[in-house]
C-alpha positions in Angstrom: 0.0 0.0 0.0 2.8 2.4 0.8 4.5 1.6 -2.5 1.4 2.6 -4.3 1.3 5.8 -2.3 4.9 6.7 -3.3 4.0 6.0 -7.0 0.9 8.1 -6.7 2.7 11.1 -5.1 5.4 11.1 -7.8 4.0 12.8 -10.9 7.2 12.9 -12.9 7.3 11.1 -16.2 10.8 9.9 -17.3 10.6 10.8 -21.1 10.2 14.5 -20.4 12.9 14.9 -17.8 15.6 15.8 -20.3 13.5 18.4 -21.9 12.5 19.7 -18.5 16.2 20.3 -17.5 16.9 22.1 -20.8 13.9 24.4 -20.4 14.8 25.2 -16.8 18.4 26.0 -17.8 17.3 28.3 -20.6 14.8 30.2 -18.4 16.8 30.4 -15.2 18.6 33.6 -16.0 15.4 35.5 -16.8 12.5 34.3 -14.5 11.5 32.5 -11.4 9.0 29.6 -11.5 6.3 31.6 -9.7 6.7 34.5 -12.1 6.2 32.1 -15.1 3.1 30.7 -13.3 1.6 34.2 -13.0 2.4 35.0 -16.6 0.5 31.9 -17.6 -2.5 33.1 -15.5 -2.5 36.6 -16.8 -2.5 35.4 -20.4 -5.7 33.5 -19.8 -7.7 36.7 -19.4 -7.2 38.1 -23.0 -7.4 34.5 -24.2 -10.9 34.2 -22.8 -12.0 37.6 -24.2 -10.7 36.6 -27.7 -12.7 33.3 -27.6 -15.8 35.2 -26.7 -15.2 37.5 -29.6 -14.8 34.5 -32.0 -11.1 35.3 -32.5 -10.2 31.6 -32.3 -6.8 31.7 -33.9 -5.2 34.4 -31.7 -7.0 32.9 -28.7 -5.6 29.5 -29.5 -2.1 31.0 -29.7 -2.5 32.6 -26.2 -3.8 29.2 -24.9 -0.7 27.5 -26.3 1.6 30.1 -24.6 -0.2 29.6 -21.3 0.1 25.8 -21.6 3.9 26.2 -22.3 4.2 28.4 -19.3 2.5 25.7 -17.2 5.1 23.2 -18.3 8.0 25.6 -17.9 7.3 26.7 -14.3 7.7 23.2 -12.9 10.8 22.6 -15.0 12.3 26.0 -13.8 11.5 25.4 -10.1 13.2 22.0 -10.1 16.2 23.4 -12.0 16.7 26.4 -9.7 16.2 24.3 -6.6 18.9 21.9 -7.6 20.1 19.7 -4.7 19.2 22.3 -2.0 16.8 21.4 0.7 13.4 22.8 0.0 12.0 25.4 2.4 9.6 24.2 5.0 6.1 25.9 5.1 7.0 27.8 8.2 10.3 29.1 6.7 8.4 30.2 3.5 5.6 31.9 5.5 8.2 34.1 7.1 8.9 35.7 3.7 6.9 38.4 2.1 4.6 37.5 -0.8 6.9 39.3 -3.2 9.9 37.4 -2.0 8.0 34.1 -2.4 7.2 35.1 -6.0 10.8 35.8 -6.7 12.2 32.8 -4.9 14.5 30.7 -7.1 13.3 27.2 -6.4 10.4 25.0 -5.3 7.8 26.8 -3.1 4.6 25.8 -1.3 3.1 28.9 -3.0 4.0 27.5 -6.4 2.5 24.1 -5.5 -0.8 25.9 -4.7 -0.7 28.3 -7.6 0.1 25.8 -10.4 -3.0 23.6 -10.1 -5.1 26.7 -9.5 -3.9 28.2 -12.7 -4.6 24.9 -14.5 -8.2 25.0 -13.3 -8.7 28.7 -14.2 -7.4 28.2 -17.7 -9.4 25.0 -18.3 -12.7 26.5 -17.0 -12.3 29.8 -18.9 -12.0 27.7 -22.1 -14.8 25.3 -21.1 -17.3 28.1 -20.2 -16.4 30.4 -23.1 -16.4 27.6 -25.8 -18.1 24.5 -24.3 -21.6 25.8 -23.5 -23.9 24.2 -26.0 -21.3 21.7 -27.1 -20.4 19.9 -23.9 -23.1 18.1 -21.8 -24.3 20.4 -19.0 -24.2 17.6 -16.5 -20.5 17.0 -17.5 -19.7 20.6 -17.0 -21.3 20.6 -13.6 -19.5 17.4 -12.6 -16.1 18.8 -13.7 -16.8 22.0 -11.8 -17.6 20.0 -8.6 -14.5 17.9 -8.8 -12.4 21.0 -9.5 -13.8 22.7 -6.4 -13.2 19.6 -4.3 -9.6 19.3 -5.5 -9.0 23.0 -4.8 -10.3 22.7 -1.3 -8.4 19.5 -0.6 -5.0 21.1 -0.9 -5.4 23.8 1.8 -7.1 21.2 4.1 -4.1 18.8 3.7 -1.7 21.7 4.2 -3.5 22.9 7.3 -3.5 19.4 8.8 0.1 18.9 7.7 -0.7 15.6 6.1 1.6 15.4 3.1 2.7 17.0 -0.2 -0.1 19.2 -1.7 1.2 19.1 -5.2 -0.6 17.2 -8.0 -0.4 13.4 -8.0 -0.1 11.1 -11.1 -3.8 10.9 -11.7 -4.0 14.7 -11.5 -1.3 15.0 -14.2 -3.1 12.6 -16.5 -6.3 14.6 -15.9 -4.5 17.8 -17.0 -3.4 16.1 -20.2 -7.0 15.0 -20.9 -8.2 18.5 -20.2 -5.6 19.9 -22.7 -6.9 17.6 -25.4 -10.5 18.5 -24.5 -9.6 22.2 -24.8 -7.9 21.6 -28.2 -11.1 20.0 -29.6 -13.3 22.8 -28.2 -11.2 25.5 -30.0 -12.1 23.9 -33.3 -15.8 23.3 -32.5 -17.0 26.8 -33.3 -15.4 26.6 -36.8 -17.9 23.9 -37.7 -15.2 21.5 -39.0 -16.6 18.0 -38.6 -18.8 19.4 -35.9 -20.6 16.2 -34.7 -17.3 14.2 -34.7 -15.4 16.8 -32.8 -18.2 17.4 -30.3 -18.4 13.6 -29.5 -14.6 13.4 -29.1 -14.5 16.5 -26.9 -17.2 15.1 -24.6 -15.5 11.7 -24.5 -12.1 13.2 -23.6 -13.7 15.4 -20.9 -15.4 12.3 -19.4 -12.0 10.8 -19.2 -10.7 14.0 -17.5 -13.6 13.7 -15.0 -12.7 10.1 -14.3 -9.1 10.9 -13.6 -10.2 13.9 -11.6 -12.1 11.6 -9.3 -9.1 9.3 -9.1 -6.9 12.3 -8.2 -9.3 13.3 -5.5 -9.4 9.8 -4.0 -5.6 9.7 -4.4 -5.2 12.8 -2.2 -7.5 11.2 0.4 -5.4 8.0 0.3 -2.0 9.6 0.6 -3.4 11.9 3.3 -4.5 8.8 5.2 -1.1 7.2 4.9 0.5 10.4 6.2 -1.9 10.5 9.1 -1.3 6.8 9.9 2.5 7.3 9.9 2.2 10.2 12.3 -0.4 8.9 14.7 -0.3 5.1 14.6 2.9 4.2 16.4 4.1 0.6 16.0 4.2 -1.6 19.1 7.8 -2.1 20.4 9.3 -5.4 19.7 9.7 -7.7 22.7 13.0 -9.6 22.8 13.7 -12.9 24.5 15.6 -11.2 27.3 12.5 -9.1 28.2 10.2 -12.1 28.5 
């Protein structure tokens, strides 16, 4: 059970690690990870406006830039952190917000901001392009799961249960959401409309399934953390003590 918990909490995928280090090295002299995360968030605002104005090409370009920023912030934080010990939450909370934004390395703030930006970007696309094309019940279910995942992280952080960053199921959910967003961008153009709508709904159902798994995964790893902290093993009795 603990082995599954370790696998679940490690969201890294081997094939992209080389690319991740290259991106981190290239950006390291110009930005911090939290700065890149905020850039990705800010870009979402004009992106949504452009989609509502039927400017799909420019909106799709901004969506792509925001997604690239989402990949780059994690790569940059790991590269700048290097082999140093990551700050504890108490150490980080002693810093001002501005210093936390400009910190060169992994931060608890970044672990909270990154999944929040993912959700903001996804739902801006979903609500600006998906209404009328995506099932209403599916949109409601995706929203509920997103709210639950958003609330889960501060709860776990408050209880000091375990890492609040995304687990493997959460990462797979994000990839499914990216494919769903890509299909939605093409729906208003009317290109193979029935086919694209069906595919978009199917991919978003998959995203919902992995969202549920991610939520249950957070509960599971939180339980393991609680058990390690509270349930102390009984001391072994040796022959000389009998």
